[in-house]
C-alpha positions in Angstrom: -24.7 -44.9 18.2 -25.3 -42.4 15.4 -24.7 -38.7 15.3 -27.5 -38.1 12.8 -30.1 -35.6 13.9 -33.6 -37.0 14.4 -36.9 -35.5 13.5 -38.6 -34.1 16.5 -41.8 -32.3 17.2 -41.1 -28.8 18.6 -42.3 -28.4 22.2 -42.2 -24.8 23.2 -43.4 -23.6 26.6 -47.0 -22.4 26.6 -50.2 -23.7 25.2 -50.4 -25.7 22.0 -53.7 -26.2 20.3 -54.2 -29.0 17.8 -57.3 -28.7 15.5 -58.3 -31.1 12.8 -59.2 -29.2 9.6 -60.0 -30.1 6.1 -56.3 -30.0 5.3 -55.3 -32.1 8.3 -54.1 -31.2 11.8 -53.1 -27.7 12.6 -50.9 -26.8 15.5 -51.3 -23.4 17.0 -48.7 -22.0 19.4 -50.2 -19.2 21.5 -48.1 -16.3 22.5 -44.8 -18.0 22.7 -41.6 -18.1 20.8 -40.7 -21.3 18.9 -37.1 -22.0 17.9 -36.3 -24.5 15.2 -32.8 -25.5 14.1 -32.1 -26.9 10.6 -28.8 -28.4 9.5 -29.6 -27.2 6.0 -32.6 -25.1 4.8 -33.4 -26.0 1.3 -36.0 -23.3 0.5 -38.6 -20.9 1.8 -41.8 -20.5 -0.3 -45.4 -19.2 -0.2 -48.5 -21.5 -0.2 -50.6 -18.9 -2.1 -49.1 -15.8 -3.7 -52.5 -14.2 -3.9 -52.6 -13.9 0.0 -49.6 -11.5 -0.1 -50.3 -7.8 0.4 -46.7 -6.6 0.4 -43.4 -8.3 -0.3 -40.2 -6.1 0.1 -36.7 -7.4 -0.6 -33.7 -5.5 0.7 -30.1 -6.3 -0.2 -27.3 -4.9 2.0 -23.8 -5.9 3.3 -23.9 -9.3 1.6 -27.3 -10.3 2.9 -30.8 -10.4 1.6 -33.9 -9.5 3.8 -37.5 -10.3 3.0 -40.6 -8.7 4.6 -43.9 -10.2 3.7 -47.3 -8.8 4.9 -50.4 -11.0 4.3 -53.8 -9.7 3.4 -55.8 -9.3 6.6 -52.7 -9.2 8.8 -49.8 -11.3 9.6 -46.1 -10.6 8.9 -43.0 -12.6 8.2 -39.4 -11.3 8.2 -36.3 -13.3 7.3 -32.8 -12.7 6.1 -30.0 -14.8 4.9 -26.3 -14.2 4.1 -24.3 -14.9 0.9 -23.8 -18.5 1.9 -27.6 -19.1 2.2 -27.5 -19.3 6.0 -30.6 -17.9 7.8 -29.7 -14.9 10.0 -33.2 -14.0 11.1 -36.6 -15.5 10.9 -39.7 -14.1 12.7 -43.4 -14.6 12.0 -46.3 -12.8 13.7 -49.9 -14.0 13.1 -48.8 -16.1 10.2 -48.7 -19.9 9.6 -45.9 -22.0 8.3 -45.4 -25.7 7.4 -42.0 -27.5 7.5 -41.8 -30.0 4.7 -39.2 -32.8 4.4 -37.1 -31.3 7.2 -35.7 -28.4 5.1 -38.5 -26.5 3.3 -40.6 -23.8 4.9 -43.9 -22.9 3.3 -45.4 -19.6 4.6 -49.1 -18.8 4.5 -51.7 -16.4 5.7 -53.2 -17.4 9.0 -56.9 -17.8 8.5 -59.3 -16.2 11.0 -60.8 -18.6 13.6 -64.4 -19.6 13.0 -66.9 -18.7 15.7 -66.8 -21.3 18.5 -63.2 -22.5 17.7 -60.8 -22.6 20.6 
């Protein structure tokens, strides 16, 4: 028996919508909180810098906080301590991809087309 963590698809309570788009499947979690645990987070990045309206960085008490507002709405807030451990991570009306189990890529959530669920 191994103690190694296994990749798992997050299954929060509530409705999950999966749509097939030009870039592949998209999972949308409606109105619920999703918690992910990483043994080690390698990096947090942006898919497209031109989608960012505001990015504020605050350093205080040995931590760094980021606030990102996307054009057209959507916000992300996260902070980490001097050891690189995530202390807070919240996203509202924004999208994120987790790559290779330790890289988060943030992006603006595109508006739904007419007739989409």
